C-alpha positions in Angstrom: 18.5 25.4 -6.1 17.4 21.7 -6.5 14.4 22.3 -4.4 13.2 25.2 -6.5 13.7 23.3 -9.7 11.6 20.3 -8.4 8.9 22.7 -7.2 8.8 24.4 -10.7 8.6 21.0 -12.5 5.6 20.0 -10.3 3.8 23.4 -10.8 4.1 23.3 -14.6 1.6 20.3 -15.1 -0.8 22.0 -12.7 -0.6 25.2 -14.7 -0.9 23.4 -18.0 -4.0 21.6 -16.8 -5.8 24.8 -15.8 -5.0 26.4 -19.1 -6.5 23.3 -21.0 -9.6 23.6 -18.9 -9.9 27.3 -19.7 -9.5 26.6 -23.5 -12.2 24.0 -23.2 -14.6 26.3 -21.4 -14.0 29.1 -23.9 -14.4 26.9 -27.0 -17.7 25.4 -25.6 -19.1 28.9 -25.0 -18.3 29.9 -28.4 -19.9 26.9 -30.0 -23.0 27.2 -27.9 -23.3 30.9 -28.7 -22.9 30.3 -32.4 -25.8 27.6 -32.3 -28.0 29.9 -30.2 -27.6 33.0 -32.4 -27.6 31.5 -35.8 -30.1 32.7 -38.4 -32.9 30.2 -38.7 -33.2 31.0 -42.4 -29.4 30.5 -42.9 -28.5 27.7 -40.6 -24.8 27.1 -40.0 -23.2 24.8 -42.5 -23.3 21.1 -41.4 -19.7 20.5 -42.5 -18.5 23.6 -40.5 -20.4 22.4 -37.5 -18.9 19.0 -37.7 -15.3 20.6 -37.8 -16.0 22.6 -34.8 -17.2 19.5 -32.8 -14.2 17.5 -34.0 -11.9 20.4 -32.8 -13.8 20.4 -29.4 -13.3 16.5 -29.2 -9.6 17.1 -29.8 -9.5 19.6 -26.9 -11.1 17.1 -24.6 -8.6 14.4 -25.6 -5.7 16.8 -25.0 -7.0 17.5 -21.5 -7.3 13.9 -20.8 -3.8 13.1 -22.0 -2.4 16.0 -19.9 -4.2 14.7 -16.7 -2.9 11.2 -17.3 0.6 12.5 -17.7 0.3 14.6 -14.6 -0.9 11.7 -12.6 1.9 9.4 -13.9 4.5 12.1 -12.9 3.0 12.4 -9.4 3.0 8.6 -8.9 6.6 8.3 -10.2 7.8 11.0 -7.8 5.9 9.5 -4.9 7.3 5.9 -5.7 10.9 7.2 -6.0 10.5 9.0 -2.6 9.1 5.9 -1.0 11.8 3.7 -2.5 14.5 6.0 -1.1 12.9 5.8 2.4 12.6 2.0 2.2 16.2 1.6 1.0 17.4 3.4 4.2 15.9 0.5 6.2 18.2 -2.0 4.7 20.3 -3.8 7.4 18.0 -2.5 10.2 15.7 -4.5 12.5 12.1 -3.5 12.1 8.8 -4.3 13.6 5.7 -4.5 11.3 2.0 -5.2 12.0 1.4 -8.6 10.5 0.0 -12.0 11.4 1.4 -13.7 8.4 5.0 -14.7 7.5 7.0 -16.8 5.0 9.1 -19.6 6.7 12.1 -20.7 4.7 12.3 -24.1 6.4 15.2 -23.3 8.7 15.2 -19.9 10.3 13.2 -19.4 13.5 10.6 -16.7 13.4 10.4 -13.7 15.9 7.1 -12.0 16.5 5.3 -9.9 19.2 1.8 -10.1 20.7 0.4 -6.9 21.9 -2.1 -8.0 24.6 -4.9 -5.5 25.3 -5.2 -7.0 28.8 -3.5 -9.4 31.1 -4.0 -13.1 30.0 -4.1 -16.0 32.4 -3.7 -18.4 29.5 -2.4 -17.9 25.9 -2.0 -20.4 23.1 -0.1 -19.5 20.0 -1.1 -21.4 16.9 1.0 -21.6 13.8 -1.2 -22.3 10.8 0.0 -23.3 7.3 -1.4 -22.2 3.9 -3.8 -25.2 3.8 -5.3 -24.0 7.1 -3.7 -26.8 9.2 -2.3 -26.0 12.6 1.1 -27.3 12.5 2.2 -26.1 16.1 0.4 -25.0 19.2 2.7 -23.2 21.8 1.3 -22.9 25.2 2.6 -19.5 26.4 1.0 -19.6 29.8 0.0 -16.2 31.4 1.0 -13.1 29.7 1.0 -9.4 30.9 -0.7 -6.5 29.2 1.4 -4.9 26.4 4.0 -6.1 24.1 5.2 -9.7 24.6 8.1 -11.1 22.6 7.6 -14.6 21.3 9.1 -16.9 18.7 8.6 -20.2 16.8 11.5 -22.4 16.3 10.2 -23.8 13.0 9.2 -27.2 14.3 5.8 -29.0 14.3 4.0 -30.5 17.3 5.6 -33.8 16.2 9.0 -32.3 16.6 9.9 -32.2 12.9 11.0 -29.1 11.0 7.9 -27.6 9.2 8.1 -27.2 5.4 8.9 -23.9 3.7 5.6 -22.2 3.3 3.4 -19.2 4.2 2.1 -19.3 7.7 -0.4 -17.4 10.0 0.0 -16.7 13.6 -3.2 -17.1 15.6 -3.2 -16.2 19.4 -6.1 -17.5 21.6 -5.8 -15.7 25.0 -8.2 -15.5 27.9 -8.3 -13.6 31.2 -8.9 -15.0 34.7 -12.7 -14.9 34.0 -12.4 -16.8 30.8 -13.1 -13.8 28.6 -11.1 -13.5 25.4 -8.2 -11.0 25.3 -7.3 -9.3 21.9 -3.7 -9.8 20.9 -2.6 -8.2 17.6 0.6 -9.6 16.3 3.7 -8.1 14.6 6.7 -9.7 13.1 10.2 -8.4 13.5 13.5 -9.1 11.8 16.2 -7.7 9.6 15.3 -5.8 6.4 17.1 -7.7 3.6 15.7 -6.2 0.5 13.3 -3.6 -1.0 10.7 -4.4 -3.8 8.5 -2.3 -6.0 5.2 -4.0 -6.6 1.9 -2.9 -8.2 0.5 -2.3 -4.7 3.6 0.0 -3.8 7.0 -0.5 -2.1 7.6 -3.5 0.2 10.5 -4.3 2.4 11.5 -7.9 3.0 11.9 -9.1 6.5 13.8 -12.3 5.8 11.5 -13.9 3.2 8.3 -12.0 4.2 7.2 -9.0 2.3 5.6 -6.2 4.3 4.2 -2.9 3.2 5.9 0.5 4.3 2.6 1.4 6.0 2.8 -1.6 8.3 6.3 -0.7 9.8 5.8 0.8 13.2 9.4 0.6 14.7 12.9 0.8 13.3 16.0 -0.2 15.4 
């Protein structure tokens, strides 16, 4: 019963929009026919013609309003559905495509590198929001595929890095010195769900990620 009710409510705006477009088409045809067939010796009264043009403008405004309301309804339904899906991720570990993260000044960061080939040498760079590399981690050789990595939150000097937004950069090369692509993902516990202008985001710790970027849920 509930499914049928939802389908009916969704179909109603579409039917209304089609009816409005039909009314606009009929009104326009009548107006054009009147202008084409009027007696040249007795042209149509200017006031009457202005009234008809005003009515035509009102029809156009009504159609635009209906289209806007239909779009708002569709976006609302889509947003509610996405929020419901995102809420089901709360308390779960997820893996999301991202090379950026927010460090809170204390919690170590877990991430993965998906190497597209075996690397004989790989350096992980943690870069702050000012573009400064605060830590370089020599990961040695890494095999093809998913590699689990982490950053303990410390700088090269051994001090704890400040809370900030950071970027992960991986410089990997094979045994011939050729670069190896290594897309990164961050993983962690979903602690919150947020609705933004861009859509629904889930929070992995302090890092917001889009629903589209999530590729694994545990």
